[in-house]
N, C-alpha and C positions, 0 to 999 in steps of 0.2 A: 119562625125559622130557627132552627137549633143554633146555639152559639158555636163559634169556632172553638176547637180544642184549645187548652191552655198552651199559650205559646204559638198558636196558629196552625199547628200540624199534629195530627194523631200519629204518635210513634208506633212503629211496628218493628220488633226485633226478633224475627225467626229466621232460622236457616238450616240447612242440611249439613252443617259442618261435621266432619268426622272427628270425633272426640277421642278415638282409641289411643293415640299416641301421646296425649296431653297428660301433664301432671294433674292428679285429682286434688281438689280442695273441697273438703266436706263442709256442708252447710246444713242449717236446721230445716225441718219441714216448713216452719212458719216463714223463714227467709225465702224458701223456694216459692211460696205463694206471692211474695212481693216481687220476686224476680219475674214471675209470670205476669204480674201486674204492670211491670215496667215494659215487657215485651208487647202486651196487649194495648199499651198506650193509656191505661188507667192512671199512671203517673206522668203522663205527658206534661212537660217536655223531656223528662229525664230518659236518658238512653242506657243508663247503667248506674253504678254506684257513684256518689258524688265525690269529687276531688277535693283537695285542701282549700282552694280559693273559694269554691262554692259552699263548702262546709263552713268556713269562717263567716262568709256573707250571710248564710242562713241563720246562723247563731246570733250574730251581731245586728243584722237588719231585718230578719224575716223575709229575705229575698234572695234569689240567685245572684251571682256576680254580674249577670246581664240586667238586673233590676226587676226581673219577673218575680212576682210573688211566689214564695215557697217557704214554708215554716217548719217542716219536719224532715231533717236530713235522712236519706235512705243509704245505709252504709253496710259495708262488709268488714268485720273485725277479725283479725288473725293474730296468732301468737307470732313471735319474732322469727322463728325458724321457718314457719310456713310462709310468712310474708316475704321473707328473704328469698326462698325458693321460687315463689310465685313471680317475684320481680325478675329473677334470673331467667325464668322460663319465658316471660313476655306474655304468653297466653296460657291459660289453664282451663281445665274442665271442672264445672261445679257439679258436685254429686251429693246425693242424700242416701246414706246407707250403701255406698258403694255404686249406686246407680247414677251414671252420668246423664245430665239433662240440658246442660247449657255450657257456653264457653264465655270467658271473660278475658278481655284484652286488658292487661295490667298497665295502666298509663302512670300511676304514682302510688307510692306507699308513704303514709304520714302518720304522726302521732297527734293527739289532742289532749287538752286538759279536761278530763272527763267530767269532773264535778263542776267547773266553771261553765262548761258547755251545757251540762244538765240545768244549772241554775238559769241560764239564759233562755232555755226552751221551755222548762217547766215552772220557772218562777221560784223554784226552791232547790236546795241541795240536800235536803233531808232524805235519808235512805229509807224512811218509812213510805215515801212516795214510790209507787211501782215503776214509774218511768225512770226516776233517778236511780233506783236500785238496779234496774236493767243496764243503765248506761255505766254505772259504777263497776258492773261485773263483766263489762266488755273487755276483750283482749286488747293488748296495748297498741296494735297497729291497725290503721284503716287502709283499705285498698280501693283506689278510685279506677274506673274504667268502664268501657261499654260492654254490654252483655249481649248474647244471642242465644235464644232458646231453641233446641232442636227436639225436645221431647216434652209434651204437655203433662200436666198433672192429671191422672185419670179422673173422669167425671164423678163417678160414685154418687151415693145418696145425698151426701152433704153438699155436693157441688151441682146438684141437678138443675138449680136455678141460676147458675152462674152464666153470666153473658159478657161479651167483650163490648167496649164503647162502640165498635163498628156495628155489631148486631143491634144494640139498643138505639143508636141513632137511626139505623134503617127502619126499626119497628116503629119508632116515634114518627118518622116521616110517613110511613104506610098508614098509620092512624090519623095522620093529619093534624097532629099536635103541634101548634105554634108555641105554646107556653107549657112547660113541664116543671113541677115543683118536686124537689127531691126531699126525702125524709130518711135521716139516719137514726138507727137504734141499736142498742146493745142489749135491750131487754125484751121480754115478752110484751105483747100489746094489752093495755087495759083501755077502758072506754074513753077515758080522757084523751089518749093518744088518737083513738079513732075519731073522736069529735074534732080534734085539732086538724087531722088530715082531711076530713070531710069538709071542714070550714074552708080549707085551701082548695078543695075541689069546686067549691062554688065560684072561685075566682079563675082557676087556671084549667087548661084543657086536659091535662093529664097529671096523675099522681105516680111518682117513682119511688116505690117502698123499697129501700136498700139496706136490710140489716147487715151488721158487720158480723162476719163469721170468722173466728180466728182466736188467737190466745187472749184470754182475759184473766182478770184477777180472781183470787179465791172468793167464793160467795156470789159471783155473777152466774146467771143462768147459762147452762150448756148450750152449745150451738145446736144440738138436735132439738132442744126444747123450744128455742126461739124460732127455729125453722118451722117446726110442726104447728106452733101456735099461730104464727103468721099465715101459714097455709090455710089453716082452719078459719081464721077470721076473714081472710080475703075471699075465700070461696063462698062464705055464707053471707057476708055483709057488704060487699063492694060490687059496684057495677063493672062487668068484665071488660067493657070497652074504654074505661076511664082510669084504671089502675094497672100499673106493671110492677111485677114482684121479681126483683133480681137480687142475688146475694152478693156481697162484697167480701172477698177473702184476704183479710189483712189482720194485723193485731191492733187491739186497743193500746194506745200510748198514755191515755190519761193526762194529756197535755192541755186540757182546758181550751182557753181561747186560741192558742197556736194551732191546736188540733181541729177546731171549728173551721179555720181557714183551709187546712189540709182536707178536711172532709168536703168543703165547698168545691175545692179545686177538682177533686175525684168525680164529683156529680156534674160539674161542668164538662169534663171529658166524656162522661156517659151521655151527654146531650141535654141536661137540664137547663133551663133558663133561671130558675129560682130555687133556693134551698132554704128549708125551715131550720132555724137555729133555735135550739130549745134553751130552757133555763138550765144553768150549770151544765152546758154542753160539754161533753167529754171530760167532766170533772171527777174528782175522787176526794173523799174526806171533805175538809173545809179549806182546800188549798186555794180555791178561786172564789171570787165574788160571784153570786148567782147569775149576774148579767154581764160578766167580764166578756163572755163570748159575743155578746151583742155589741159591746164597746169597741172591740178590735176591728170590726169591719169599717169603722171610720178611718182607719189607717190604710184601708185597701180598696178605695174608690175605683180603682183600675181593674178590679177582679173580673168584672162583666157579669158573672152570674149574680143574681140579686139576692140578698138575704131577706128572709121573711121572719119577722119577729112576732110571735104570738104571746100574749100574756098566758099565764098558767090557767089551764082549764080545771074546774072542780064541779062536783055535783052539789047544787044547792037545794037543801031539803025544803026551803021556803018557796023557791021558784018552781020546785019539782022538774028541774031540768039542768043540763050542763050549762055552765056560764063561766064568765071570768070578770075581773074587776072593772072592765069597761062597760059591762051591760048588767051587772048585778049589784044592788045596793046593800046586800046583807053581809053580816059579819062572819068571822071565822067560826063562831059557835054553831052555825047551821051549814057549814061546808063539810063535805065528805070528799077529802082528797086522797088520792092514791098514787104515791110516788114509786119509783122503782125499788127504793130501799124498803118502803112500807110493804110493797108487794112481796118482796123476797122474805120479809119477817113473817108475813101472813102464811105463805106457802110452807115455810120451814117449820111453823108450828102447827100445820095441818089445818089451818082455817081456810075455808073456801070463800073468797070475796063475794059480796052480794052482787046480784045481776046488774045493778046500775053502775057498778064499779068494773066488772069484768064479765065478758059474754060467757054464759054457762058452758058453750062448747069448749071455749078456750080453758076456763077453770078446770073442767073434767079432764081435759087432756093434760094439763100441767101436773095434776095430782096423780095422774096415772103413772108418771114417771118415778121410779123408786129413789133415784138420786138426781134431782133436777139442777143441782148447783155444781160449779167447779169446786173441787175440793184441794 
């Protein structure tokens, strides 16, 4: 049976509110995706942008002020004049490029210490870290309050696999899945990923492949490349009745262990009972220990969704098979490992990975893209 959503209730924040006479507040397209994620319950129990008490609690304890696990604050930052106007108005229309799509009831306006907050979330205040840089560049005021969405983002090609938690939970129930393991990725798939996912399928009823589609750092694979690569892999190599392919539209925050908890909560809301936590999960550079994301789950025994820790898979030239340190006695000299970083280097140099490292259909697809990376 699927777990209850985080906080016990699947949030739904949609309405037909007339936005015509409201003050407009412009937001980015990326933030619009997260506003829709709030409305659909992907960020349950959040009903809007967090207020000051919740923000402080998230930063200081990795939990909401209620004590419920929450590690990444979802916020709206505004300049002083816009924040002042919004507070005065009480309720504002949120817009992208002048197109209104949601309303926000302004409950509070507050300021934060951006670098101190960044250090608490990301474990560093170095501006080279993409998450810290983003926080440092935020406008001075944050606005807390509940949102209501009146107009959805058009589906389009990049969102054709997007589903709401209500839809995924219904589909899991129809398939009779009692246990579902979620897999987060921001990379195109290689065979080590596939072997890891299929090892999980030996244990659980269903596999929920949920790549993150949204803003990423320079050098990461573009969304359309990730989407096409997974579509190709799943159509060719996965049993149709055991795998569900759904995209998650939010941005990478590169918060390492804190983001691993955030990722687990979102998959819990989608209906997963288990969640695969990778090596250096949501990491960037050398900011986090490779297994920091495994360790942090010890502090969140109340999370309900169960983390699944796999050792890193590699191809052993001696075993002539995919293996890991638990079942293979051979040393690094006979291991063929393909990390996301190594894969990006191979593709950018025009080198096609060997078939035991990446499925040929996936390799051919990736190299068919003229510019596969975020520039």
